[in-house]
LOKE-23957 format. One record per residue (C-alpha): residue in one letter; x, y, z. Coordinates in Angstrom, 2 decimals. Last residue first. Layout:
N
NODE code      c1      c2      c3
NODE    A       X       Y       Z
...
// end
This chain:
199
NODE code      c1      c2      c3
NODE    X   11.32  -28.01   21.82
NODE    X    9.67  -26.32   18.87
NODE    X    5.93  -26.53   18.27
NODE    X    4.89  -25.84   14.68
NODE    X    1.41  -24.36   14.37
NODE    X   -0.60  -25.54   11.42
NODE    X   -2.04  -22.52    9.65
NODE    X   -5.71  -21.83   10.24
NODE    X   -8.14  -22.83    7.52
NODE    X   -9.78  -21.11    4.57
NODE    X  -12.33  -23.45    3.01
NODE    X  -14.55  -21.34    0.78
NODE    X  -16.77  -20.08    3.59
NODE    X  -13.57  -19.26    5.47
NODE    X  -12.53  -17.07    2.51
NODE    X  -15.83  -15.21    2.73
NODE    X  -15.45  -14.58    6.46
NODE    X  -11.84  -13.44    5.96
NODE    X  -12.99  -10.94    3.32
NODE    X  -15.86   -9.79    5.52
NODE    X  -13.42   -9.11    8.36
NODE    X  -11.22   -7.17    5.93
NODE    X  -14.12   -4.97    4.86
NODE    X  -13.43   -2.05    7.21
NODE    X   -9.86   -1.86    5.90
NODE    X  -11.21   -0.78    2.53
NODE    X  -12.76   -2.35   -0.53
NODE    X  -13.66   -6.04   -0.89
NODE    X  -13.88   -7.19   -4.51
NODE    X  -15.27  -10.60   -5.57
NODE    X  -13.47  -12.32   -8.48
NODE    X  -12.60  -15.41   -6.44
NODE    X  -11.04  -13.15   -3.79
NODE    X  -10.12   -9.57   -4.59
NODE    X   -8.86   -7.11   -1.98
NODE    X   -9.09   -3.40   -2.64
NODE    X   -6.95   -1.05   -0.57
NODE    X   -7.32    1.20   -2.33
NODE    X  -10.14    2.65   -4.38
NODE    X  -11.35    2.17   -7.95
NODE    X  -13.49   -0.96   -7.69
NODE    X  -14.90   -3.71   -9.88
NODE    X  -12.17   -6.30  -10.31
NODE    X  -11.65   -5.06  -13.89
NODE    X  -10.51   -1.71  -12.49
NODE    X   -7.93   -3.37  -10.27
NODE    X   -6.80   -5.64  -13.11
NODE    X   -6.27   -2.57  -15.32
NODE    X   -4.37   -0.85  -12.49
NODE    X   -2.16   -3.89  -11.99
NODE    X   -1.43   -3.99  -15.73
NODE    X   -0.55   -0.28  -15.65
NODE    X    1.74   -0.89  -12.67
NODE    X    3.47   -3.72  -14.53
NODE    X    3.91   -1.49  -17.59
NODE    X    5.42    1.22  -15.39
NODE    X    7.83   -1.34  -13.96
NODE    X    8.90   -2.41  -17.44
NODE    X    9.32    1.25  -18.42
NODE    X   11.75    1.79  -15.52
NODE    X   14.26   -0.68  -17.01
NODE    X   17.78   -0.36  -15.57
NODE    X   16.67    2.27  -13.06
NODE    X   14.27   -0.27  -11.51
NODE    X   16.99   -2.87  -11.06
NODE    X   19.39   -0.29   -9.62
NODE    X   16.78    0.98   -7.14
NODE    X   16.05   -2.60   -6.06
NODE    X   19.72   -3.33   -5.43
NODE    X   20.13   -0.14   -3.39
NODE    X   16.98   -0.90   -1.39
NODE    X   18.00   -4.42   -0.32
NODE    X   15.15   -6.72    0.71
NODE    X   14.05   -8.80    3.69
NODE    X   11.20   -6.53    4.77
NODE    X   13.35   -5.22    7.64
NODE    X   15.91   -4.32    4.96
NODE    X   13.31   -2.21    3.14
NODE    X   12.52   -0.36    6.36
NODE    X   16.26    0.21    6.88
NODE    X   16.74    1.53    3.36
NODE    X   13.73    3.83    3.71
NODE    X   15.01    5.38    6.94
NODE    X   18.64    5.61    5.73
NODE    X   18.91    9.38    5.49
NODE    X   15.87   11.27    4.27
NODE    X   12.59   10.07    2.74
NODE    X   10.93    9.58    6.15
NODE    X   11.99   13.17    6.82
NODE    X    9.30   14.50    9.05
NODE    X    7.13   13.51   11.98
NODE    X    8.02    9.83   11.81
NODE    X    4.78    8.71   13.45
NODE    X    3.70    5.61   11.64
NODE    X    2.51    6.93    8.30
NODE    X    5.70    6.83    6.20
NODE    X    7.73    4.32    8.21
NODE    X    4.82    2.08    9.14
NODE    X    3.77    2.10    5.49
NODE    X    7.32    1.16    4.46
NODE    X    7.39   -1.84    6.80
NODE    X    3.95   -3.18    5.89
NODE    X    4.32   -2.51    2.18
NODE    X    7.65   -4.34    2.10
NODE    X    6.36   -7.29    4.17
NODE    X    3.35   -7.57    1.82
NODE    X    5.32   -7.42   -1.41
NODE    X    8.11   -9.81   -0.41
NODE    X    7.67  -12.50   -3.08
NODE    X   10.47  -11.06   -5.24
NODE    X    8.02   -9.84   -7.87
NODE    X    6.05   -8.22   -5.03
NODE    X    9.14   -6.35   -3.85
NODE    X    9.75   -5.11   -7.40
NODE    X    6.16   -3.91   -7.73
NODE    X    6.37   -2.17   -4.34
NODE    X    9.63   -0.51   -5.38
NODE    X    7.85    0.78   -8.48
NODE    X    5.10    2.15   -6.27
NODE    X    7.58    3.84   -3.92
NODE    X    9.58    5.42   -6.75
NODE    X    6.52    6.80   -8.51
NODE    X    5.05    7.90   -5.18
NODE    X    8.05    9.95   -4.08
NODE    X    9.36   12.14   -6.91
NODE    X    5.93   12.86   -8.43
NODE    X    6.38   15.54  -11.10
NODE    X    3.04   16.11  -12.83
NODE    X    1.61   17.58   -9.62
NODE    X   -1.58   16.07   -8.25
NODE    X   -4.21   18.79   -8.12
NODE    X   -4.88   20.33   -4.70
NODE    X   -5.07   23.81   -6.32
NODE    X   -1.75   24.87   -4.71
NODE    X   -0.01   21.84   -6.22
NODE    X   -0.13   18.26   -4.97
NODE    X    2.76   15.89   -4.25
NODE    X    1.72   12.35   -3.32
NODE    X    4.11   10.65   -0.85
NODE    X    3.31   13.42    1.67
NODE    X    6.58   14.80    2.97
NODE    X    5.99   14.70    5.83
NODE    X    3.48   11.95    6.46
NODE    X    0.33   12.48    8.54
NODE    X    1.07   10.85   11.87
NODE    X    0.12    7.46   13.27
NODE    X    1.23    4.98   15.92
NODE    X   -1.25    2.10   16.07
NODE    X   -3.52    1.41   19.03
NODE    X   -6.23    0.03   16.71
NODE    X   -8.79    2.55   18.01
NODE    X   -6.21    5.36   17.97
NODE    X   -5.20    4.49   14.42
NODE    X   -8.85    4.42   13.36
NODE    X   -9.46    7.83   14.98
NODE    X   -6.47    9.43   13.25
NODE    X   -7.57    7.98    9.91
NODE    X  -11.11    9.28   10.50
NODE    X  -10.10   12.81   11.49
NODE    X   -7.70   13.16    8.53
NODE    X  -10.28   11.76    6.11
NODE    X  -12.94   14.08    7.55
NODE    X  -10.74   17.15    7.04
NODE    X   -9.92   16.11    3.47
NODE    X  -13.44   15.15    2.34
NODE    X  -15.16   18.27    3.71
NODE    X  -14.25   20.19    0.54
NODE    X  -16.51   17.81   -1.43
NODE    X  -14.58   15.94   -4.09
NODE    X  -13.96   17.28   -7.59
NODE    X  -10.66   19.14   -7.12
NODE    X   -9.28   16.24   -5.10
NODE    X   -9.77   13.86   -8.03
NODE    X   -8.27   16.16  -10.72
NODE    X   -5.07   14.12  -11.12
NODE    X   -6.94   10.85  -11.65
NODE    X   -4.40    8.00  -11.49
NODE    X   -2.22   10.21   -9.29
NODE    X   -4.97   11.22   -6.84
NODE    X   -6.29    7.65   -6.99
NODE    X   -3.04    6.30   -5.61
NODE    X   -0.79    4.47   -8.08
NODE    X   -1.20    0.72   -8.16
NODE    X    0.65   -2.07   -6.36
NODE    X   -0.44   -5.68   -6.96
NODE    X    0.25   -7.72   -3.80
NODE    X   -0.62  -11.40   -4.03
NODE    X   -1.78  -12.31   -0.53
NODE    X   -0.91  -15.75    0.79
NODE    X   -3.36  -17.90    2.73
NODE    X   -3.18  -20.71    5.27
NODE    X   -4.35  -18.56    8.14
NODE    X   -2.78  -16.99   11.23
NODE    X    0.45  -15.56    9.82
NODE    X   -1.16  -14.47    6.56
NODE    X   -3.99  -12.85    8.54
NODE    X   -1.51  -11.02   10.79
NODE    X    0.39   -9.64    7.80
NODE    X   -2.92   -8.56    6.26
// end
């Protein structure tokens, strides 16, 4: 998405939602047992194909109990999603998600939540983590309301999974539909950004 914004005259409005496992705590209990192993194989394969560094995060942003049900206490994903909402409000949603995703999924074997990893990723996105944490702590309910509104809009768009992209009311689910999204936007007049030549 960062590359598409750089290449084309388009801006993505980021609307963070909680992962499906948090929105529906029993999700992993209902899916076929082969879902998890296939997901791990597929994500690893996609990363290899795209030549992207990848490792399953430690800790996982979504905490599950011994039954694979999302735990009621979610110390990571609640904070991360609220930070995503704040970054989006500041017009830095996509850079924040890009940098933090690379941190969490991009090969840091363990401890992405330790030390200054998250602060540095946030800084690379043009934001200050300490300031954002203070703003969220001052009114966490407002951020929860924003997430609920995003989730309602997500559902109204016609899909339940992430990432879902919506253009002119049409949903495109998953990274394998990004090419179709760009194709559709080009049909509606999407053009390349004008390149500025500096001398």
